[in-house]
C-alpha positions in Angstrom: -50.8 -32.3 11.5 -47.5 -32.8 13.3 -46.4 -30.3 15.9 -42.8 -29.1 15.6 -40.4 -30.6 18.2 -39.1 -27.2 19.1 -39.9 -23.5 18.7 -37.6 -21.8 16.3 -36.4 -18.2 16.1 -38.3 -17.3 12.9 -41.1 -15.3 14.7 -40.3 -11.6 14.6 -41.2 -11.2 18.3 -38.9 -13.9 19.4 -36.1 -12.7 17.2 -36.5 -9.2 18.5 -36.4 -10.4 22.1 -33.2 -12.3 21.3 -31.7 -9.3 19.7 -32.6 -7.1 22.7 -31.3 -9.6 25.1 -28.0 -10.6 23.5 -26.8 -7.8 21.1 -25.1 -5.7 23.7 -23.5 -8.8 25.4 -22.3 -10.1 22.1 -20.8 -6.7 21.2 -19.0 -6.5 24.5 -17.7 -10.0 24.1 -16.2 -9.2 20.7 -14.9 -5.9 21.8 -13.1 -7.3 24.9 -11.7 -10.3 22.9 -10.6 -8.6 19.7 -10.9 -4.8 20.3 -11.9 -2.4 17.5 -9.8 -4.2 14.9 -12.6 -6.4 13.8 -15.4 -3.8 14.1 -17.6 -5.6 16.7 -20.8 -3.7 15.6 -20.6 -5.2 12.1 -19.9 -8.7 13.4 -22.9 -8.5 15.7 -25.1 -7.5 12.8 -23.6 -10.3 10.6 -24.2 -12.9 13.3 -27.9 -11.8 13.7 -28.3 -11.9 9.9 -27.0 -15.5 9.9 -29.3 -16.4 12.8 -32.2 -15.0 10.7 -31.1 -17.1 7.7 -30.9 -20.2 9.8 -33.9 -19.5 12.0 -35.8 -22.6 11.1 -32.9 -24.9 12.3 -32.1 -23.0 15.4 -34.1 -23.6 18.6 -34.6 -20.7 20.9 -32.5 -22.2 23.7 -29.5 -22.6 21.2 -29.8 -19.0 19.8 -27.2 -17.6 22.2 -24.7 -20.3 21.5 -25.3 -19.9 17.7 -24.8 -16.1 17.9 -21.6 -16.2 20.0 -20.1 -19.0 17.9 -20.9 -17.3 14.6 -19.6 -13.9 15.8 -16.5 -15.4 17.2 -15.8 -17.3 13.9 -16.4 -14.2 11.9 -14.0 -12.2 14.0 -11.3 -14.9 13.9 -11.6 -14.9 10.1 -11.2 -11.2 10.0 -8.1 -11.3 12.2 -6.7 -14.1 10.0 -7.4 -12.0 6.9 -5.7 -8.9 8.5 -2.6 -11.1 9.2 -2.5 -12.1 5.5 -2.8 -8.5 4.4 -0.1 -7.4 6.8 2.2 -10.2 5.6 1.7 -9.3 2.0 2.4 -5.6 2.7 5.7 -6.5 4.5 6.8 -8.8 1.6 5.9 -6.4 -1.2 8.7 -3.9 -1.9 7.5 -0.5 -0.7 9.0 1.7 -3.4 8.8 -0.4 -6.4 8.6 1.6 -9.6 8.8 0.1 -13.1 10.5 3.3 -14.3 14.2 3.6 -14.3 15.9 6.6 -12.5 16.8 7.9 -15.9 13.2 7.9 -17.1 12.1 9.7 -13.9 14.8 12.4 -14.5 13.8 12.8 -18.1 10.1 13.1 -17.0 11.0 15.9 -14.6 13.0 17.7 -17.3 10.1 17.4 -19.7 7.7 18.8 -17.2 10.0 21.8 -16.6 10.2 22.4 -20.4 6.4 22.1 -20.6 5.8 24.6 -17.8 8.3 27.1 -19.4 6.7 26.7 -22.8 3.2 27.2 -21.3 4.5 30.4 -19.7 5.7 31.6 -23.1 2.1 31.5 -24.5 -0.1 34.5 -24.6 -2.7 34.7 -21.9 -5.5 33.9 -24.4 -3.7 31.0 -25.9 -2.8 29.5 -22.5 -6.3 29.9 -21.2 -7.9 28.3 -24.2 -5.4 25.5 -24.4 -5.6 24.6 -20.7 -9.4 24.7 -20.7 -9.4 22.3 -23.7 -6.6 19.9 -22.8 -6.6 19.9 -19.0 -10.2 20.5 -18.2 -11.6 18.7 -21.3 -13.9 21.5 -22.3 -15.2 21.6 -25.9 -14.5 24.6 -28.2 -18.1 25.7 -27.9 -17.9 25.7 -24.1 -14.6 27.6 -24.1 -16.1 30.2 -26.4 -19.0 30.7 -24.0 -16.7 31.0 -21.0 -14.3 33.4 -22.7 -17.0 35.4 -24.5 -15.3 34.9 -27.9 -16.3 33.1 -31.1 -15.7 29.4 -31.6 -13.3 30.1 -34.5 -11.2 32.3 -32.2 -11.0 29.5 -29.7 -9.8 27.1 -32.4 -7.2 29.5 -33.6 -5.9 30.1 -30.1 -5.6 26.4 -29.3 -4.0 25.5 -32.6 -1.5 28.4 -32.4 -0.7 27.3 -28.8 0.0 23.8 -30.0 2.3 25.0 -32.8 4.3 27.1 -30.3 4.5 24.3 -27.8 5.8 21.9 -30.4 8.5 24.4 -31.4 9.4 25.2 -27.8 9.6 21.6 -26.6 11.9 19.3 -28.4 10.4 16.0 -29.8 6.9 16.0 -28.6 
């Protein structure tokens, strides 16, 4: 049976010792180099996860170098990604809207008409209509909430719809 040429990091005790010894130093290294923008705690954890995944190929004396290289590369990739995101945000028009100003004006006018029409409804009609259409309640649930029959709820909702159609042009 052949003896391995080097001891690797796969033993939990050795891995724990490496973590205890280098985690704080690695965090400080990343924090001083990149600041909080790369979230050094996450990068330290990711570096140790990669070390664990590659523990069989990594000798103990190369673990520190492996960790610092991986963490540095992860942080550089994060900074590079943030630059791409920033560039995209600067290139993209900030207030792009597919709607025309005329459409937006008509939408505001319609909302005003709708609010006025809702105000014209009786309290019972408005309450039943809003519970059904806005909150998505079923007729049975509305009847239980209002303490009336299901047929009364249906009548209130349908009469509210008729009044709203008359009050608001071209629904």
